[in-house]
C-alpha positions in Angstrom: -2.7 -46.7 -4.2 -3.2 -43.2 -6.1 -5.9 -42.9 -8.1 -4.7 -42.4 -12.0 -6.0 -40.9 -14.6 -4.3 -42.2 -17.5 -4.1 -39.5 -20.4 -4.3 -41.0 -23.9 -3.2 -37.3 -25.6 -0.5 -34.8 -25.2 -1.9 -33.9 -21.8 0.0 -35.6 -18.6 -1.0 -38.3 -16.4 -3.1 -36.7 -13.3 -2.8 -38.5 -9.7 -5.3 -38.1 -6.9 -3.4 -39.2 -3.5 -6.2 -39.5 -0.4 -6.0 -40.9 2.8 -9.2 -41.3 4.8 -11.5 -38.2 3.3 -8.2 -35.8 2.4 -6.6 -35.9 -0.8 -3.8 -34.0 -3.0 -4.1 -34.0 -6.7 -0.6 -34.0 -8.5 -0.3 -32.5 -12.0 -4.2 -31.8 -13.1 -4.3 -31.7 -16.7 -7.1 -33.4 -18.1 -10.0 -35.7 -17.1 -11.5 -32.6 -15.5 -15.2 -34.4 -14.4 -13.6 -37.7 -13.5 -11.3 -35.9 -11.0 -14.5 -34.1 -9.5 -16.7 -37.3 -9.2 -13.2 -38.8 -7.3 -13.3 -36.0 -4.9 -16.7 -36.3 -3.9 -17.0 -36.1 -0.1 -13.1 -35.9 0.2 -11.4 -32.7 1.1 -8.7 -31.6 -1.2 -6.1 -30.2 0.8 -3.9 -29.3 -2.3 -2.6 -29.1 -6.0 0.9 -30.3 -6.1 2.8 -29.2 -9.3 5.7 -31.6 -10.5 6.9 -28.8 -12.7 5.2 -25.6 -14.9 4.7 -26.9 -17.9 1.5 -26.9 -19.9 0.6 -30.7 -20.1 0.9 -30.9 -16.6 -1.2 -27.9 -14.9 -4.0 -26.9 -17.3 -6.7 -27.8 -14.7 -5.3 -25.8 -11.6 -7.9 -23.2 -11.9 -10.5 -25.1 -11.7 -10.4 -26.5 -8.1 -10.5 -24.6 -4.9 -7.6 -25.3 -3.1 -3.9 -24.2 -2.9 -1.2 -24.7 -5.3 2.1 -26.2 -4.4 5.1 -25.4 -6.8 8.8 -24.8 -6.6 9.7 -21.3 -6.3 12.1 -21.6 -9.2 8.9 -22.7 -11.3 6.5 -20.6 -10.4 6.9 -17.4 -12.8 7.2 -20.1 -15.6 3.3 -20.8 -15.2 2.6 -17.5 -16.8 5.6 -17.3 -19.5 3.7 -18.8 -22.4 6.6 -18.5 -24.5 8.5 -21.3 -22.3 5.7 -23.5 -20.7 4.1 -24.6 -23.8 1.0 -22.9 -24.3 2.2 -20.3 -26.8 1.3 -19.5 -29.5 -2.2 -19.8 -27.1 -2.7 -18.6 -23.6 -2.7 -20.0 -20.1 -6.3 -20.5 -18.9 -6.1 -20.1 -15.6 -5.9 -16.3 -13.4 -2.9 -15.4 -11.6 -4.8 -13.5 -8.9 -7.2 -16.1 -8.2 -4.5 -19.0 -7.2 -3.2 -19.4 -3.8 0.6 -20.1 -5.2 2.5 -22.0 -2.0 6.1 -22.8 -2.7 7.5 -25.9 -1.9 11.4 -26.7 -1.0 13.5 -29.9 -1.0 12.9 -31.9 1.8 9.2 -30.4 3.1 7.0 -33.1 3.9 3.3 -31.7 3.4 0.6 -34.0 5.9 -1.8 -36.0 4.4 -3.6 -37.1 7.9 -1.6 -38.8 10.1 1.0 -39.2 6.9 2.9 -36.7 4.8 4.1 -36.5 1.2 7.9 -35.7 1.2 9.2 -33.2 -1.6 12.3 -34.1 -3.6 13.6 -31.3 -5.6 14.6 -32.7 -8.4 15.7 -30.0 -11.2 17.4 -30.5 -15.1 13.7 -31.1 -16.9 13.2 -27.8 -15.4 15.4 -25.7 -12.8 12.1 -26.0 -10.3 10.8 -29.6 -11.1 9.7 -31.8 -7.7 9.2 -35.1 -7.3 6.7 -36.3 -4.7 7.3 -39.3 -2.4 4.5 -40.6 -0.1 5.2 -44.0 1.5 6.3 -46.3 -1.6 4.9 -44.2 -4.3 7.0 -41.9 -6.1 5.6 -39.4 -8.5 8.5 -37.9 -11.1 6.7 -35.7 -13.5 8.8 -35.3 -16.2 12.1 -36.3 -14.9 12.0 -40.2 -14.9 9.9 -42.2 -17.0 10.1 -46.0 -17.6 13.6 -46.6 -19.0 13.9 -43.2 -20.1 14.3 -39.4 -18.6 13.1 -36.0 -19.0 14.4 -33.7 -21.9 16.8 -31.3 -20.4 16.7 -28.8 -23.7 13.9 -26.7 -22.8 13.8 -23.5 -21.1 15.6 -23.6 -17.4 16.6 -27.7 -18.3 19.7 -28.6 -17.3 21.9 -32.2 -17.9 24.4 -31.6 -15.2 21.1 -31.2 -12.6 19.2 -33.7 -14.6 22.2 -36.7 -13.9 22.3 -35.8 -10.6 18.4 -35.9 -9.8 18.4 -39.4 -11.7 20.9 -41.0 -9.8 19.1 -39.4 -6.5 15.8 -40.6 -7.2 17.5 -44.2 -8.0 18.7 -44.3 -4.5 15.6 -44.9 -3.4 14.3 -48.6 -2.3 14.1 -50.8 -5.2 10.1 -51.7 -4.0 9.1 -48.1 -4.8 6.6 -47.2 -7.2 7.1 -44.7 -9.7 4.4 -42.7 -11.1 5.8 -40.5 -14.3 4.0 -38.0 -16.1 3.6 -40.0 -19.4 3.4 -43.4 -20.3 3.8 -46.4 -18.0 4.5 -46.9 -14.1 7.8 -48.9 -13.4 9.7 -49.2 -9.9 13.0 -48.1 -8.6 14.4 -51.8 -9.0 13.5 -52.0 -12.5 15.1 -48.9 -13.6 17.9 -50.0 -11.6 18.4 -53.0 -14.2 16.9 -51.3 -17.0 17.6 -47.6 -17.5 20.0 -46.8 -20.0 20.4 -43.4 -18.8 20.9 -44.6 -15.3 23.4 -46.9 -16.4 25.5 -44.5 -17.9 25.6 -41.7 -15.9 26.2 -44.0 -12.5 29.1 -45.3 -14.3 30.4 -42.0 -15.0 29.8 -41.1 -11.2 31.6 -44.1 -10.0 34.9 -43.7 -11.9 
């Protein structure tokens, strides 16, 4: 099970996925000290970003580890007019970040296991979800009973529909860990998510 750092502010939830003494940090946005305490004695293999909005990336400059992001969202890290930082400025420095691009189907090794990258555009063009065993980290793509916005910069409703249908094709017991709000399961969303139900019917016609 991942370690969850639940945000009660506008920041996203942050997740720490570990296998033995190796970990990946997903969407570090809050709880800086608590994350570092949880990492004590463990190796941070990388930071995984579901997308480049400010409420998911705020702490990426606080850790000495490569930052994994889809190429279609990498530029958004530094475009404050579109990433949520304006009228402020992003706190991390580009020259100090070890940025690495991920793509659909890529597997990131985690000890004797791996985390699979699923490109799930719609909320942003470069949005991805990460699948580790039966845990799915969806960022702002899929929520309990809802889906992410598609009306922001680089968002797309047609792409979001395809991404939701794809994610909901995973096994029913898969646990969904969203960027905000409560966790859920694929099975629960099959039965209760009105967006999936509507879009699934449209595709079947």
